C-alpha positions as a Markdown table, in Angstrom:
| # | Residue | x | y | z |
|---|---|---|---|---|
| 1 | Met | -57.0 | 94.7 | -145.7 |
| 2 | Phe | -60.7 | 95.3 | -145.3 |
| 3 | Ala | -60.1 | 98.7 | -143.8 |
| 4 | Phe | -57.8 | 99.6 | -146.8 |
| 5 | Ile | -60.5 | 98.4 | -149.3 |
| 6 | Val | -63.1 | 100.6 | -147.4 |
| 7 | Leu | -60.8 | 103.6 | -147.6 |
| 8 | Leu | -60.0 | 103.0 | -151.2 |
| 9 | Phe | -63.7 | 102.7 | -152.3 |
| 10 | Gly | -64.7 | 105.5 | -150.0 |
| 11 | Thr | -62.1 | 107.8 | -151.7 |
| 12 | Ile | -63.5 | 106.8 | -155.1 |
| 13 | Ser | -67.0 | 107.5 | -154.0 |
| 14 | Val | -66.1 | 110.9 | -152.5 |
| 15 | Arg | -64.3 | 111.9 | -155.7 |
| 16 | Asp | -67.3 | 110.9 | -157.7 |
| 17 | Asn | -69.6 | 112.8 | -155.5 |
| 18 | Phe | -67.4 | 115.9 | -155.7 |
| 19 | Tyr | -67.1 | 115.7 | -159.5 |
| 20 | Asn | -70.8 | 115.2 | -160.2 |
| 21 | Asn | -72.1 | 117.7 | -157.7 |
| 22 | Tyr | -73.4 | 120.9 | -159.4 |
| 23 | Asn | -75.5 | 122.2 | -156.5 |
| 24 | Thr | -75.0 | 125.7 | -155.1 |
| 25 | Leu | -73.8 | 126.3 | -151.5 |
| 26 | Ser | -76.7 | 128.4 | -150.6 |
| 27 | Phe | -79.4 | 127.0 | -148.4 |
| 28 | Ile | -82.0 | 129.0 | -150.2 |
| 29 | Pro | -83.1 | 127.3 | -153.4 |
| 30 | Ser | -82.5 | 129.3 | -156.6 |
| 31 | Asn | -84.4 | 129.2 | -159.8 |
| 32 | Val | -82.0 | 127.8 | -162.4 |
| 33 | Thr | -83.1 | 127.3 | -165.9 |
| 34 | Glu | -82.2 | 124.2 | -167.9 |
| 35 | Thr | -79.8 | 126.2 | -170.0 |
| 36 | Gln | -78.0 | 127.5 | -167.0 |
| 37 | Tyr | -77.8 | 124.0 | -165.5 |
| 38 | Asn | -76.2 | 122.6 | -168.7 |
| 39 | Gln | -73.8 | 125.5 | -168.9 |
| 40 | Thr | -72.9 | 124.8 | -165.2 |
| 41 | Ile | -72.1 | 121.2 | -166.1 |
| 42 | Arg | -69.9 | 122.2 | -169.0 |
| 43 | Met | -68.1 | 124.9 | -167.0 |
| 44 | Asp | -67.5 | 122.4 | -164.1 |
| 45 | Asn | -66.1 | 119.8 | -166.4 |
| 46 | Asp | -63.7 | 122.3 | -168.0 |
| 47 | Phe | -62.7 | 123.7 | -164.7 |
| 48 | Met | -62.0 | 120.3 | -163.1 |
| 49 | Ala | -59.7 | 119.5 | -166.0 |
| 50 | Leu | -57.4 | 122.4 | -165.2 |
| 51 | Thr | -53.9 | 121.6 | -163.9 |
| 52 | Arg | -52.8 | 122.9 | -160.5 |
| 53 | Glu | -50.8 | 125.7 | -162.1 |
| 54 | Glu | -53.7 | 126.8 | -164.2 |
| 55 | Tyr | -56.0 | 126.8 | -161.2 |
| 56 | Asp | -53.6 | 128.9 | -159.1 |
| 57 | Ser | -53.5 | 131.5 | -161.8 |
| 58 | Tyr | -57.2 | 132.3 | -161.2 |
| 59 | Asp | -57.7 | 134.8 | -158.5 |
| 60 | Asp | -61.2 | 135.6 | -157.2 |
| 61 | Glu | -61.8 | 138.4 | -159.7 |
| 62 | Ala | -60.6 | 136.3 | -162.6 |
| 63 | Leu | -62.7 | 133.3 | -161.5 |
| 64 | Leu | -65.7 | 135.6 | -161.1 |
| 65 | Gln | -65.4 | 136.8 | -164.7 |
| 66 | Tyr | -64.9 | 133.2 | -165.7 |
| 67 | Cys | -68.2 | 132.2 | -164.2 |
| 68 | Lys | -70.1 | 135.1 | -165.7 |
| 69 | Gly | -68.7 | 134.3 | -169.1 |
| 70 | Arg | -69.7 | 130.7 | -168.9 |
| 71 | Ile | -73.2 | 131.0 | -167.4 |
| 72 | Thr | -75.6 | 133.5 | -168.9 |
| 73 | Gly | -77.8 | 135.7 | -166.7 |
| 74 | Leu | -75.7 | 135.4 | -163.5 |
| 75 | Thr | -76.0 | 138.2 | -160.9 |
| 76 | Asp | -73.0 | 139.3 | -158.8 |
| 77 | Ser | -74.2 | 137.3 | -155.8 |
| 78 | Asp | -74.8 | 134.2 | -157.8 |
| 79 | Ala | -71.4 | 134.5 | -159.5 |
| 80 | Ser | -69.8 | 134.8 | -156.0 |
| 81 | Glu | -71.5 | 131.6 | -154.9 |
| 82 | Gln | -70.3 | 129.9 | -158.1 |
| 83 | Val | -66.7 | 131.0 | -157.3 |
| 84 | Lys | -66.9 | 129.5 | -153.8 |
| 85 | Arg | -68.5 | 126.4 | -155.1 |
| 86 | Leu | -65.8 | 125.9 | -157.8 |
| 87 | Arg | -62.9 | 126.4 | -155.3 |
| 88 | Ile | -64.4 | 124.0 | -152.8 |
| 89 | Lys | -65.2 | 121.4 | -155.5 |
| 90 | Tyr | -61.7 | 121.6 | -157.1 |
| 91 | Glu | -59.7 | 121.5 | -153.9 |
| 92 | Gly | -61.9 | 118.8 | -152.3 |
| 93 | Tyr | -61.8 | 116.6 | -155.5 |
| 94 | His | -58.0 | 116.8 | -155.8 |
| 95 | Ala | -57.4 | 116.4 | -152.0 |
| 96 | Ala | -59.3 | 113.1 | -152.0 |
| 97 | Thr | -56.5 | 111.0 | -153.3 |
| 98 | Tyr | -54.6 | 107.9 | -152.2 |
| 99 | His | -51.8 | 108.4 | -149.7 |
| 100 | Trp | -49.0 | 106.0 | -149.0 |
| 101 | Trp | -49.5 | 106.2 | -145.2 |
| 102 | Trp | -53.0 | 104.7 | -145.5 |
| 103 | Trp | -51.3 | 101.3 | -145.2 |
| 104 | Ile | -49.9 | 102.4 | -141.8 |
| 105 | Val | -53.2 | 103.6 | -140.6 |
| 106 | Cys | -54.9 | 100.3 | -141.7 |
| 107 | Tyr | -52.2 | 98.3 | -140.0 |
| 108 | Ile | -52.6 | 100.3 | -136.8 |
| 109 | Ala | -56.4 | 99.9 | -136.9 |
| 110 | Ala | -56.0 | 96.2 | -137.5 |
| 111 | Cys | -53.6 | 95.8 | -134.5 |
| 112 | Ile | -56.0 | 97.7 | -132.3 |
| 113 | Gly | -59.0 | 95.6 | -133.5 |
| 114 | Trp | -56.9 | 92.5 | -132.9 |
| 115 | Arg | -56.2 | 93.5 | -129.3 |
| 116 | Ile | -59.8 | 94.7 | -128.4 |
| 117 | Pro | -61.2 | 91.2 | -127.6 |
| 118 | Glu | -58.1 | 90.3 | -125.5 |
| 119 | Phe | -58.4 | 93.7 | -123.7 |
| 120 | Ser | -62.1 | 93.2 | -123.1 |
| 121 | Leu | -61.5 | 89.6 | -121.8 |
| 122 | Asn | -58.8 | 90.8 | -119.4 |
| 123 | Thr | -61.0 | 93.6 | -118.2 |
| 124 | Arg | -63.9 | 91.2 | -117.7 |
| 125 | Lys | -61.5 | 88.8 | -115.9 |
| 126 | Lys | -60.5 | 91.5 | -113.4 |
| 127 | Leu | -64.1 | 92.5 | -112.8 |
| 128 | Val | -65.1 | 88.9 | -112.2 |
| 129 | His | -62.2 | 88.4 | -109.8 |
| 130 | Tyr | -63.2 | 91.5 | -107.9 |
| 131 | Glu | -66.8 | 90.3 | -107.7 |
| 132 | Ala | -65.7 | 86.8 | -106.6 |
| 133 | Thr | -63.5 | 88.2 | -103.9 |
| 134 | Asn | -66.4 | 90.2 | -102.5 |
| 135 | Asp | -68.6 | 87.1 | -102.8 |
| 136 | Val | -66.1 | 85.1 | -100.8 |
| 137 | Ser | -66.0 | 87.8 | -98.1 |
| 138 | Gln | -69.8 | 87.5 | -97.7 |
| 139 | Leu | -69.5 | 83.7 | -97.5 |
| 140 | Gln | -66.9 | 84.0 | -94.8 |
| 141 | Thr | -69.2 | 86.2 | -92.8 |
| 142 | Met | -72.0 | 83.7 | -93.3 |
| 143 | Met | -69.8 | 80.8 | -92.1 |
| 144 | Ile | -68.8 | 82.8 | -89.0 |
| 145 | Val | -72.5 | 83.1 | -88.1 |
| 146 | Leu | -73.2 | 79.4 | -89.0 |
| 147 | Ser | -70.3 | 78.2 | -86.9 |
| 148 | Glu | -72.0 | 79.4 | -83.7 |
| 149 | Thr | -74.9 | 77.0 | -84.4 |
| 150 | Lys | -75.0 | 73.2 | -84.2 |
| 151 | Met | -75.6 | 73.0 | -88.0 |
| 152 | Asp | -73.9 | 70.2 | -90.0 |
| 153 | Val | -71.8 | 70.8 | -93.2 |
| 154 | Tyr | -74.7 | 69.8 | -95.6 |
| 155 | Lys | -77.0 | 72.5 | -94.2 |
| 156 | Ala | -74.2 | 75.0 | -94.1 |
| 157 | Ile | -73.7 | 74.4 | -97.9 |
| 158 | Cys | -77.4 | 75.0 | -98.4 |
| 159 | Trp | -77.1 | 78.4 | -96.7 |
| 160 | Leu | -73.9 | 79.2 | -98.6 |
| 161 | Glu | -75.8 | 78.5 | -101.9 |
| 162 | Lys | -78.5 | 81.0 | -100.9 |
| 163 | Gln | -75.9 | 83.7 | -100.0 |
| 164 | Ala | -73.5 | 83.2 | -102.9 |
| 165 | Ala | -73.6 | 85.2 | -106.2 |
| 166 | Val | -70.6 | 84.4 | -108.3 |
| 167 | His | -70.1 | 80.9 | -106.8 |
| 168 | Lys | -73.8 | 80.0 | -106.7 |
| 169 | Ala | -73.7 | 77.5 | -109.6 |
| 170 | Ala | -70.6 | 75.7 | -108.3 |
| 171 | Ile | -72.0 | 75.5 | -104.7 |
| 172 | Arg | -75.3 | 74.2 | -106.1 |
| 173 | Arg | -73.5 | 71.3 | -107.9 |
| 174 | Cys | -71.6 | 70.6 | -104.6 |
| 175 | His | -75.0 | 70.6 | -102.8 |
| 176 | Tyr | -76.5 | 68.1 | -105.2 |
| 177 | Ser | -73.5 | 65.7 | -105.1 |
| 178 | Tyr | -72.6 | 66.0 | -101.4 |
| 179 | Ile | -74.7 | 63.1 | -100.2 |
| 180 | Ala | -73.0 | 60.6 | -102.5 |
| 181 | Asn | -69.4 | 61.6 | -101.7 |
| 182 | Pro | -68.9 | 64.7 | -99.4 |
| 183 | Ile | -65.1 | 65.0 | -99.7 |
| 184 | Lys | -65.2 | 64.6 | -103.5 |
| 185 | Ala | -68.0 | 67.2 | -103.8 |
| 186 | Leu | -66.0 | 69.7 | -101.7 |
| 187 | Asp | -62.8 | 68.9 | -103.7 |
| 188 | Glu | -64.5 | 69.7 | -107.0 |
| 189 | Leu | -65.9 | 72.9 | -105.5 |
| 190 | Glu | -62.4 | 73.9 | -104.3 |
| 191 | Ala | -61.0 | 73.3 | -107.7 |
| 192 | Ser | -63.7 | 75.5 | -109.4 |
| 193 | Ser | -62.4 | 78.8 | -107.9 |
| 194 | Pro | -59.0 | 80.4 | -107.9 |
| 195 | Ile | -59.7 | 82.5 | -104.8 |
| 196 | Asn | -57.4 | 81.4 | -101.9 |
| 197 | Asp | -59.8 | 82.5 | -99.2 |
| 198 | Phe | -62.5 | 80.4 | -100.7 |
| 199 | Lys | -60.2 | 77.4 | -100.9 |
| 200 | Arg | -59.3 | 77.9 | -97.2 |
| 201 | Leu | -63.0 | 78.0 | -96.3 |
| 202 | Leu | -63.6 | 74.7 | -98.1 |
| 203 | Arg | -60.7 | 73.1 | -96.4 |
| 204 | Lys | -62.3 | 74.0 | -93.1 |
| 205 | Leu | -65.6 | 72.5 | -94.3 |
| 206 | Lys | -63.8 | 69.3 | -95.2 |
| 207 | Ala | -62.3 | 69.1 | -91.8 |
| 208 | Ser | -65.8 | 69.5 | -90.4 |
| 209 | Val | -67.3 | 66.5 | -92.3 |
| 210 | Tyr | -66.0 | 63.7 | -90.1 |
| 211 | Thr | -63.7 | 65.0 | -87.4 |
| 212 | Leu | -64.3 | 68.6 | -86.2 |
| 213 | Ser | -67.5 | 70.6 | -85.6 |
| 214 | Leu | -68.1 | 73.8 | -87.5 |
| 215 | Asn | -67.4 | 75.8 | -84.3 |
| 216 | Glu | -64.0 | 74.2 | -83.9 |
| 217 | Ala | -63.0 | 74.4 | -87.6 |
| 218 | Phe | -64.0 | 78.0 | -88.0 |
| 219 | Ser | -62.8 | 79.3 | -84.6 |
| 220 | Asp | -60.1 | 81.4 | -86.3 |
| 221 | Met | -62.2 | 82.5 | -89.3 |
| 222 | Ala | -63.0 | 85.9 | -87.7 |
| 223 | Leu | -59.3 | 86.7 | -87.3 |
| 224 | Asp | -58.5 | 85.5 | -90.8 |
| 225 | Lys | -61.3 | 87.6 | -92.2 |
| 226 | Ala | -60.2 | 90.7 | -90.4 |
| 227 | Gln | -56.6 | 90.2 | -91.7 |
| 228 | Thr | -57.8 | 89.7 | -95.2 |
| 229 | Leu | -60.0 | 92.8 | -95.0 |
| 230 | Thr | -57.0 | 94.8 | -93.8 |
| 231 | Ile | -54.8 | 93.6 | -96.6 |
| 232 | Thr | -57.5 | 94.3 | -99.2 |
| 233 | Glu | -58.0 | 97.8 | -97.9 |
| 234 | Met | -54.3 | 98.5 | -98.2 |
| 235 | Leu | -54.2 | 97.2 | -101.8 |
| 236 | Arg | -57.3 | 99.2 | -102.7 |
| 237 | Thr | -55.7 | 102.4 | -101.2 |
| 238 | Glu | -52.5 | 101.8 | -103.2 |
| 239 | Glu | -54.6 | 101.2 | -106.4 |
| 240 | Leu | -56.6 | 104.4 | -105.8 |
| 241 | Glu | -53.3 | 106.4 | -105.3 |
| 242 | Leu | -52.0 | 105.0 | -108.6 |
| 243 | Arg | -55.3 | 105.9 | -110.4 |
| 244 | Lys | -55.2 | 109.4 | -108.8 |
| 245 | Asn | -51.6 | 110.0 | -110.1 |
| 246 | Ser | -52.5 | 108.7 | -113.5 |
| 247 | Ala | -55.5 | 111.0 | -113.6 |
| 248 | Lys | -53.3 | 114.0 | -112.7 |
| 249 | Leu | -50.9 | 113.2 | -115.5 |
| 250 | Ile | -53.8 | 112.8 | -118.0 |
| 251 | Ala | -55.3 | 116.1 | -116.8 |
| 252 | Val | -52.0 | 118.0 | -117.2 |
| 253 | Ala | -51.1 | 116.4 | -120.5 |
| 254 | Pro | -53.3 | 118.6 | -122.8 |
| 255 | Ala | -52.0 | 121.8 | -121.2 |
| 256 | Ala | -48.4 | 120.6 | -121.5 |
| 257 | Leu | -48.9 | 119.6 | -125.1 |
| 258 | Ala | -50.5 | 123.0 | -125.9 |
| 259 | Leu | -47.6 | 124.8 | -124.2 |
| 260 | Ile | -45.1 | 122.8 | -126.2 |
| 261 | Gly | -47.0 | 123.2 | -129.5 |
| 262 | Cys | -47.7 | 126.9 | -129.1 |
| 263 | Phe | -44.5 | 128.2 | -127.5 |
| 264 | Ile | -41.6 | 125.8 | -127.1 |
| 265 | Gly | -42.0 | 124.0 | -130.4 |
| 266 | Pro | -42.1 | 127.2 | -132.6 |
| 267 | Val | -39.1 | 128.6 | -130.6 |
| 268 | Leu | -37.1 | 125.5 | -131.2 |
| 269 | Ile | -38.0 | 125.3 | -134.9 |
| 270 | Leu | -37.1 | 129.0 | -135.3 |
| 271 | Gly | -33.8 | 128.5 | -133.5 |
| 272 | Val | -33.0 | 125.5 | -135.8 |
| 273 | Ile | -33.9 | 127.5 | -138.9 |
| 274 | Glu | -31.8 | 130.5 | -137.8 |
| 275 | Met | -28.9 | 128.2 | -137.0 |
| 276 | Met | -29.1 | 126.6 | -140.4 |
| 277 | Asp | -29.2 | 130.0 | -142.1 |
| 278 | Thr | -26.2 | 131.1 | -140.1 |
| 279 | Leu | -24.2 | 128.0 | -141.0 |
| 280 | Asn | -25.1 | 128.5 | -144.7 |
| 281 | Asn | -24.0 | 132.1 | -144.6 |
| 282 | Leu | -20.7 | 131.1 | -142.9 |
| 283 | Asn | -20.2 | 128.5 | -145.6 |
| 284 | Gly | -20.9 | 131.1 | -148.2 |
| 285 | Phe | -18.3 | 133.5 | -146.7 |
| 286 | Gly | -15.8 | 130.6 | -146.6 |
| 287 | Met | -16.2 | 130.0 | -150.3 |
């Protein structure tokens, strides 16, 4: 509705600017007397009141004589500029009118505007998921290194907090509440992320709190990380292939549309017109 109101008032403003514009088209300022300016205003007002049929009856020569007859002291070049100005003014003024399809344009613009926040949110969600996956991969590498030491889970969480980027705030909360209740702190940290590899890492940490050492709990982490990287590489390769194919289609589309619009379309339209003319002639012979 707002877009329609803007279009409506914009059209009114454009028509008003066209109607009340009496300046010449030349970039070089011309010396116009007050009498000539007043004559120009009266000539424009009379000319803008013409109907379309009356306007079409004026060719360039007739309009040139019209301008010379309405404004005194015009040279041939000035009269030619007035002819161009009057034609542009008349056609522009009468072209700036309300069209029924404006409602469709406004509706489409409203639908696009309604979907933009959702589209932006989904895009941001994909980007954050991608960054979180990379963050978890770095945390897995860190835990593989830490599992070779005699470090306990609390110190391991301290190092994970230093290494993390996306999960830094959640790991910091876990770090602060770990002393009071280690399992609860790790459970809350696990629930804060949708990444399965991160959940698997935290389950190994929980197993290392009371029963296993870090070395025993993360003995298979290197193999899991290698498998995850292989799957991720396969998925990225497939995504790149899809993007490559989409880019090819987008690159070919303008040439295809130009070919259809310049050659195939006119030929089809001409064929349909000729067929309709033939059918009309046959019907005329039959009668």
